[in-house]
Residue, then its C-alpha position, 0 to 999 in steps of 0.5 A: m279698900i276693896h278689892d273686885s276679888d274682896v267683894f267678890l267673895q262676900l258675895s252669896l254663892a248664887e250671886q256669884l255662879l251669876k258674875v261668873s255666867r255674865v263675865w263668861k258671856m261679856a268676854a265670849d261676847k267681845e270676842l265674837a262680835p268682830l264676826g259680826l256676832t251677838h251673843p243670840r246670835w251665836t248660842a243659836l249657832w251655837k246651838i243648831r251646830r251641838l243638836g245637829d242640822s236639821v233642828g225643829q225652831k221650837r225645838l231649837a227656842c227650847a234648847l237655849e231655853i227662850e221663846l220663840p217669837s226670840l229666836m225668830r227674829t234670831l234666826s232672821h238676822l242669822e239669815e240675813q246673814s247667809l249662816i243658815v236657811r230654813h225650810p218646812c219640814e217634810h213630815d210637818k209643813r206648819s213646822r219650820l227646820v232650821c239647817l246651817t250654810d256652809e258659810g255657817k259652818q265655817l263660821l262656826t270653826k272661826m268661832e269655836a277656835r274663839i270659844l275655846q280660848v276663852r274658855s281656856d284663858i278664863l280656866a287658867g289654874i284650874s286643873a282638869k280635875e278640878v273642872e270637872k268635878l265643878s261640872l258635875l257640881l253644877n249639874t247636881m246644882t241644877g239638878n236639886a233646883l229643876n227637883t225643887l221647882s218641880e214640887 
């Protein structure tokens, strides 16, 4: 009888990376669903926090690596939940800036605690040094892949 772990070991490295990413996303989504957050919504909130308040929509879409129309739908949902507001940019009235509301900031605090717990659960049994090494390896792989694309 073949176990899931046996099948995983037989997958290519790319398939393993995709599977880890997919399962990690599923775990995070499950943990954040009770907060009324879908994957696009919580990742947008997370990225807004990381980029700083009053981030441009185009910059946010680029950082999330999604098309602007997809982001616009997500931002509309976040506005309906009173988690963000959008307002025109002072320097470019065609551009809109995204800001977290107080409700959005409060939800982010709850969300971050849950995300950090998911991360801790997923990385259980892996030392901080191993996590750091993995991070360096993944960054190198990403850089190599981007270099390949630009050639």
